[in-house]
N, C-alpha and C positions, 0 to 999 in steps of 0.2 A: 650287822649290818648294817654301812658307813653310808654316807655320802658318798665316795668312791666305787668309780663302777670295779665292777668284780672282776674278780682276779682268775684268769680260768689257762688251760695249760696252751702252750705255745703253738699259737695259729701254723698250718703245712703254708711252706712260704709261696707255694700257687695260689693256696685260699689270698695268704700273704699279700700277694700282690693282686691280684682282682683288686679286694679289697682299699689296699692304696691307690688305685688307677679311675675303680669305676666310683667312690663314697668323695662327697665334698667335705674339706675341710677341719670346718669345724665340729661336721658326725665324726671324722673321725676322734680329730682328740677329745670331745667329748667322750663316748661307748670305744675307740679301739687307742687310748693315746701308747701303748707300744706301742702296733703297728703305728700310730702317725708318728713315732719317731724317725722311724728306718725311711732311707731316702728311694724311689717312686722305681722298680729298675724298664727300662725301654721296653715292650711289646718289638716286638717287632709284626704281633697283628692285633688288632684291638679287641681286650680285653675281651671276655666272658658278660652277657647281661647276672647282673648282683644276682638272679632267680633265672629262670629256664623251665621252663615245661619240655613233658617229656616227647622224644615222635610224636606228633596229629595229635600231639594235644593244644588246645589254645593254654596263651597264659592266664591268671587266673586276678584272681583283683590284690589288691594294696595288706601287707600283712598282719592278721587281727588281734585285737588286745583280745592277751588274758585274762582266763575266765576269771573272776570274783573271789580272794575266799567268803563262806564265809566263819557268820557269826561262833558258830558251836565247832568248826571245825579251830578257829583262833584259839576260842577258847579249851581244842580237849591239847591241844599239846601247849598250852600254856605260851603260844606268842603275846607282843605286848600292841597291843592295841597297836596306837603310835606306830611301832616301824613294820608292821606288816601293812597298812596306808602308805609313810612311803618308798616303802619296796614298789609297791602298784605302783603307786604314781610315777613314782621312777618305769621301769615298769611301758606305764602306757605314754613314757617320753619318746622307750627309746624303738615304739614302735611307730613311736609321729614325723619324730627322724629321718624313721629307714625308709618309713611310704613318702616324708615328704621326698630323699634321695632318689625316688623315681623307681623303692623296689616292690616286687612282684612277685604270688609265689605264687607254687611251680602250679597247683593244683586249682 
């Protein structure tokens, strides 16, 4: 793990456009750098919200923080505690950035 955002498969073009049109540029650049480099496609209708509830279900609160790993689990898998702390810190920063951008959990 490095300090760079984790690289994953390419996003679906519809989701990518929703991210480009919904997230602030600083959030895109920090957490979705490949997507941030792409031009936004002007939609004929507004993009869907970052998360929406199923019909008839009210939208929840912001994205929760992931659970912290226990010391026992870290030792069992022979992970470096400093590396784990860095990953957990980055995860909390991501959650903070998404919540600040208006993300709401669908449940």
